[in-house]
C-alpha positions in Angstrom: 58.5 -41.5 -80.3 55.5 -40.6 -78.1 55.7 -38.7 -74.8 56.0 -40.7 -71.6 53.6 -39.8 -68.9 56.4 -40.0 -66.3 57.7 -36.8 -67.7 54.5 -34.8 -67.3 53.9 -32.2 -64.7 51.5 -33.0 -61.9 48.7 -31.2 -63.9 49.1 -33.7 -66.7 50.9 -31.4 -69.1 54.4 -32.0 -70.4 57.2 -29.8 -69.1 57.7 -26.7 -71.2 61.4 -26.5 -71.9 62.8 -23.6 -73.9 65.8 -23.8 -76.2 67.8 -20.6 -76.7 67.5 -20.2 -80.4 70.4 -17.9 -81.2 73.1 -20.3 -82.5 73.8 -24.0 -82.6 71.6 -26.9 -83.5 68.6 -25.8 -81.4 66.3 -27.8 -83.7 68.1 -31.0 -82.8 67.7 -30.1 -79.1 64.0 -29.5 -79.6 63.7 -33.0 -81.2 65.6 -34.6 -78.4 63.4 -32.9 -75.8 60.3 -34.1 -77.7 61.5 -37.6 -77.7 62.3 -37.3 -74.0 58.7 -36.4 -73.3 58.9 -32.6 -73.0 57.3 -29.7 -75.0 60.1 -27.6 -76.5 59.8 -23.9 -77.3 62.3 -21.7 -79.2 63.4 -18.7 -77.1 64.7 -15.5 -78.7 63.5 -12.7 -76.5 63.6 -12.3 -72.7 59.9 -12.0 -72.2 59.5 -15.5 -73.6 61.2 -16.9 -70.5 58.0 -16.3 -68.5 56.2 -19.1 -70.5 58.7 -22.0 -69.8 59.7 -24.3 -67.0 63.3 -24.8 -67.9 65.9 -23.8 -70.6 68.5 -25.4 -72.8 71.6 -23.3 -73.8 72.9 -25.0 -76.9 76.3 -24.9 -78.5 77.6 -22.2 -80.9 80.1 -19.4 -80.3 79.9 -18.1 -76.7 81.2 -14.6 -77.6 78.7 -14.2 -80.4 76.0 -15.4 -78.0 77.0 -12.7 -75.4 76.8 -10.0 -78.1 73.3 -11.1 -79.0 72.2 -11.2 -75.3 73.5 -7.7 -74.8 71.8 -6.4 -77.9 68.5 -7.8 -76.8 68.9 -6.7 -73.1 68.7 -10.4 -72.4 71.8 -11.1 -70.3 70.4 -10.2 -66.8 67.0 -11.8 -67.5 68.8 -15.0 -68.5 71.1 -14.9 -65.4 68.0 -14.5 -63.2 66.2 -17.4 -64.9 69.2 -19.8 -64.8 69.7 -19.0 -61.0 66.2 -20.2 -60.1 65.0 -22.7 -62.7 66.4 -25.9 -64.3 68.9 -25.3 -67.1 71.0 -27.6 -69.4 74.0 -26.1 -71.1 75.9 -27.9 -73.9 79.4 -26.8 -75.2 79.1 -23.0 -75.5 76.1 -23.2 -73.2 78.4 -24.7 -70.5 80.8 -21.8 -71.0 78.0 -19.3 -70.5 76.9 -21.0 -67.3 80.3 -21.3 -65.6 81.5 -19.1 -62.8 84.8 -18.5 -64.5 85.9 -18.8 -68.1 89.5 -19.0 -69.4 91.4 -18.9 -72.8 90.5 -16.1 -73.0 88.6 -14.9 -70.0 85.1 -13.6 -70.7 81.9 -12.7 -68.9 79.5 -15.5 -68.0 76.3 -16.1 -66.1 78.2 -17.4 -63.1 75.4 -19.8 -61.9 77.4 -23.1 -62.2 80.4 -23.6 -59.8 82.9 -24.6 -62.5 85.9 -23.2 -64.2 85.8 -23.8 -68.0 88.6 -23.4 -70.6 87.4 -22.6 -74.1 88.4 -24.5 -77.3 90.7 -26.8 -75.3 90.3 -29.7 -77.6 91.3 -27.8 -80.8 89.6 -26.5 -83.9 86.6 -27.7 -85.8 88.8 -30.2 -87.6 89.7 -31.8 -84.3 86.1 -32.7 -83.6 85.5 -36.3 -82.6 83.0 -38.9 -81.4 84.0 -40.8 -78.3 82.4 -43.3 -76.0 83.0 -43.1 -72.2 81.8 -44.7 -69.0 79.1 -42.7 -67.2 77.2 -42.9 -64.0 74.0 -42.6 -66.0 72.1 -45.9 -66.2 72.5 -47.8 -69.5 76.2 -48.3 -70.0 78.8 -46.2 -71.9 77.7 -42.8 -73.3 78.4 -41.6 -76.8 79.8 -38.0 -76.8 80.1 -35.8 -79.9 82.8 -33.1 -79.4 83.0 -30.0 -81.6 85.6 -27.4 -80.6 84.8 -28.6 -77.1 85.7 -26.7 -73.9 87.3 -28.4 -70.9 85.9 -28.3 -67.4 89.0 -27.6 -65.4 87.5 -27.4 -61.9 84.2 -28.1 -60.2 82.8 -27.1 -56.8 81.9 -29.4 -53.9 78.2 -29.3 -54.8 78.8 -30.3 -58.4 78.6 -34.0 -59.4 80.7 -35.3 -62.4 78.7 -37.9 -64.4 81.1 -38.6 -67.3 84.8 -38.0 -68.1 87.2 -37.5 -71.0 90.9 -37.8 -70.4 90.3 -37.4 -66.7 88.3 -34.2 -67.1 84.5 -34.0 -66.4 82.4 -33.8 -69.6 78.9 -34.0 -68.0 78.2 -32.4 -64.6 75.2 -31.6 -62.4 74.7 -29.0 -59.8 71.2 -29.3 -58.4 68.8 -28.4 -61.2 71.7 -27.4 -63.5 73.2 -29.8 -66.0 76.2 -29.0 -68.3 78.0 -31.0 -71.0 81.1 -30.2 -73.0 79.8 -32.4 -75.8 76.7 -32.3 -78.0 74.1 -34.8 -76.7 71.6 -33.5 -79.3 73.7 -34.9 -82.1 73.7 -38.5 -80.7 70.8 -41.0 -80.9 71.4 -41.6 -77.2 68.8 -39.5 -75.4 69.8 -40.2 -71.8 71.1 -36.7 -71.1 67.9 -35.1 -72.3 65.8 -37.7 -70.5 67.7 -37.0 -67.2 67.2 -33.2 -67.7 63.4 -33.7 -68.3 63.2 -35.8 -65.2 64.9 -33.0 -63.2 62.4 -30.5 -64.6 59.5 -32.8 -63.8 60.7 -33.2 -60.2 61.2 -29.5 -59.9 57.4 -29.0 -59.5 54.6 -27.7 -61.7 55.9 -25.1 -64.0 59.2 -24.9 -62.1 57.8 -23.9 -58.8 59.5 -26.5 -56.6 63.0 -26.8 -55.2 66.0 -28.1 -57.3 66.7 -31.8 -57.0 70.1 -32.7 -55.7 
């Protein structure tokens, strides 16, 4: 699928969106971003953040991700980036973004006003694919859950866009999006398209204000 011009920056170039390439199916995220009209780049070192407009934090194991980030002196650089530029977190990425993490408690970037409980929906064997109503245009949304966390609480500035069993599964806080499921594993590209649109509206190379 070719890139859409609506998702280009004002200088005619597609948005440069990094994917933290530590764990998880970051290649699937890169494909989804390409199909949504962006230019994906794999990010493994903090200095690479300077070359991108936005970032995707994919799934995986959040504690392993934290160890990697500490080993590379990456944690503080990542926190600073996520506090000022658009970011999409999925599954473990959502855990990393949250202001508070439970079951068990662990350190996080703290840029998303949400309380997240790890592994709420069980082990890998309890993974599932569900379809739920969403406020995104286009009807019900397919959601792939793999050892999914639960969003227990969100702040007043956070908008819930989809739910599972009464709990938010897709949320937005300004230029930050977070999902407890894996949109990269579904053929439905609406989550990635919405994120690319947020990045595009953020201004050339991420210089503008977050969209609310």
